[in-house]
C-alpha positions, 0 to 999 in steps of 0.5 A: 546478158542474163540477169538475176533478181535481188530479193530483200530480206530482214537479214539484209536490212539488219546488215545494212543498218549495222554497216551504217552505224559502224560507218558513222562511228568511224567517221566521227572518230576521223573527224575528231582525230583530224581536228587534233592532227597537223596534216602534211602535204600541199596542193599543186596546180598541174594543168589549169584546164584539162578540157573535160569535167571529171564526172568519173576519174580513176588511176590506171596501172600505167601511171595515168589518170583516166577521166570521163564525163557525160556526152549529152551536155554539149561541147567540152573544152577539148576537141577530138584529134584529126578532125574526128567527130562522133556521129550519134543520132540518139545524142540529146545535145550534139548529133555530130560531136567533134569534142572529147568527153574523156581524157587521159592525164600522164602523171610523168609528163603532166600532159593530157590527150583526148579520148573518144567515148561512143555512148553516154557514160553519165552515172555509169559504173566500172571496175578494173580487170586483173590485167588493168583494163577498166570496164565501164558499164551502163550510163544514160540514154544510148549508153544505158546498156553499153559495155565499154572498156579502156586498156591503158598503154604506154605509146598513147595509142589506146582509146575507149572501145565499145562491145557489141554485146549489151547488158541485160537491162538498162543500168544507171547508177549501178555498182560494179565489183571484180570477183576472184574469177576475174569476172565483174558483177554489175548490181542494180541501178535505177529501177534495175532490181537485178544483177549480172556478170561480165564476162557472162558465164556459159549459157548466160 
């Protein structure tokens, strides 16, 4: 996909500085208020071990929580179902990986099910489309240019899917934001001084 370069300006730096100052002042006010407030609520352990570390975690419109981790750190504590295995010659830990690196937690039943991500999502970025589909972009190693998505469902059949189209450049630690036209802008990343859109516009 086509990318566009980011150019710094004095206005941008001034705006960022103002945002930083306002954020710090708001945080200080919150800390002061929290010191005086009696906060309600309590913690409850639902599942002792979900099997996968939640490097990324988000609530879906289907009242489930999607969690996923990097794929290149060896086995997780949950295997993929039906003896499935991910074959990836580029993986840095397991070329044949039969372990899940993503799970979905059902908040109604307090149960988890394993999901299969195909490329490394380490420090990828993501955003929801208006129909509730979660789009994840970039990551590390073989996932640096990947575009993958998860569309929540009610019958437990949904899983991660990866598109054949790739990002225009590798993006690690990028940022995503949905736009009014239901596209997602993907901005920056480590050594990626550009932005691009998903889905791309005609001609991009």
